[in-house]
N, C-alpha and C positions, 0 to 999 in steps of 0.2 A: 692748854692751848699755847701754841708757839706763834710769835709775831715776827714777821720779816719786813724789813724796809727795802723796797726796790724802787730806786729813783725817788719820786715824790709820793709813791703810793705805799700803803701799808697792807700787807697780805697776812691773813690769819690762817693758820693750819691747825685744825683740831686733832689732837692726839687721842686716838681711840685707846680705851683702857680694856683690860681683860674683862672687867665686869660688864662691859657693853656687848661682848661676844660669847661669853662662857655659857655652857649648858648648866642650868641650875638644878634641874630634876635629874639626878644622877643615879644610875644603877650601881649598887654597891653590894659587897659580900662581907661576911664576917670571917675571922681567921679560921674558924672551925668548919667552914663550908667545905663539903666534899669537892674534890677536883672535877668530877664528872658534872656536878650541878653548875659549877662556875663556868666550865667550858660550854655547856648548853646555853647558859645566859649570854655569854659572849657572842655565840653564833646567832641565837634567837634575836637579840637586840641589835645586831650588826655594829658592835663596838669593838675597839681594839684593846681597851683596858678597863678593868674594874677596880676602883679604889677599894681598899680593904680597911674597914672602920671598926672601932670598938663600939660598945653599947651606947656611948655618949656622942658618937659621931666624930670621934678623934681619928685622924688618919694614921694607920699603922703601916701601910704599904700599898702596892699596886700589883695586880695580877694582870699580865698582858698575854696576848697571843704568843709572843716570843717565849714567855716563861713556860707556857704549855707545850710549845714545840720542842723545848729542851727535853721533855719526857720521851720524845721519840728518837732522840739522838743515841748513837752507839756509845758505849762506854769508852772513853779515851784512855788507852793504856799509855801511861807516861813514858816518855823517852828517857833512857838512862845511859850513863857512860860509866866505864870502869876506871877507877883510880886506885892504885895500890891494893888490888883485889877487893875493892868495895864498890858496890853499885850506888851511883849518885843520881837521884831523879832530877830531871831538868824542869819539871813543872812544880809549881807551888802546891804543897800538900793541902793548904787551906783552900785554895781554889778548887782542887780536885774534890775535896769533901763537900763543898758547896754545890758543885755540879752533880755529885752523886745524890745529895739530898733532894735537889730539884727533880732529878730523873725518877726517883722513887716516891715522890710526894703523893700522899693520899688526901691531904687537906690543903686549903689555900695557904695557910701559915707556912707550910713547908716549901711551897713553890713561889710565893710572892717575892717581889723585890722590896726589901725593907728600906725605910727612910728615903722614899723617892724624892727627886727634885720637884719642887713646887713653885707656884707663883702666887701672888696676892691679887685681889680684885682691882687694886689701884695701879698695878704694873701696866706698862704699855703693851699693846699688841705686838709692837716691834720687838720687845724684849722676849716675849714668849715664842715668837716666830724664830728668833735667833737661837733660843734654847733648843727648839725642836730640830732645827737644821744641824746645829753643832753636835748635839747629843743623839741624833737619830731617834727622837721620841715621836710617837704618834698621838699620845694622850698625856696631858699634864694636869695634875690635880691643882685646884685653886683652894687655898686655905686662908682663914682668918685665925691667927693664933695657931692652934693645932686642929681646929675644927674645919672639916671639909665643907665648902660652900658651893663647889661646882667643879667642872672640868673644862679644859679647852682641848679640842681635837684639831687635827689638820684641816678638817672640813670647815670648822668655825673660822679659822684664819683665812682660808680660801674665800669664804663668803665676803670678807672685808674687801678683797681685791675686786670682786664682782659688783659689790654694792657701792 
């Protein structure tokens, strides 16, 4: 709670926390889940992202609709230039290899975003909203330690505006 002094009056503003708006019953997948099954779950449950967890509920990554759309992308041929009769690629080889792996993924582990940005239950709604806007995230995992305890989606944040 924040307290403001305005003239002779005291105004209190309650700061909403992530735990107040997060979705606690989360649809998750394991790293060995087939891509087709994960895509079906995303569509069936109308969610943008699925946290990827180990058998103890530890967060390993997140699989988003964007990760799956990458599979439909055309293979980017790197731009090159010639210097002293040598071809020099202008794209990072590491980045190219990661894109290729996502495009050819058969399991969630191969397509997921590893070590995603997370928030804690005690973080403010304002901080998760800022993260979503700045990083263009639609779904943010909520963790205590390394254990997944919920997710916050853009709809959860929008409900605070209406409520």
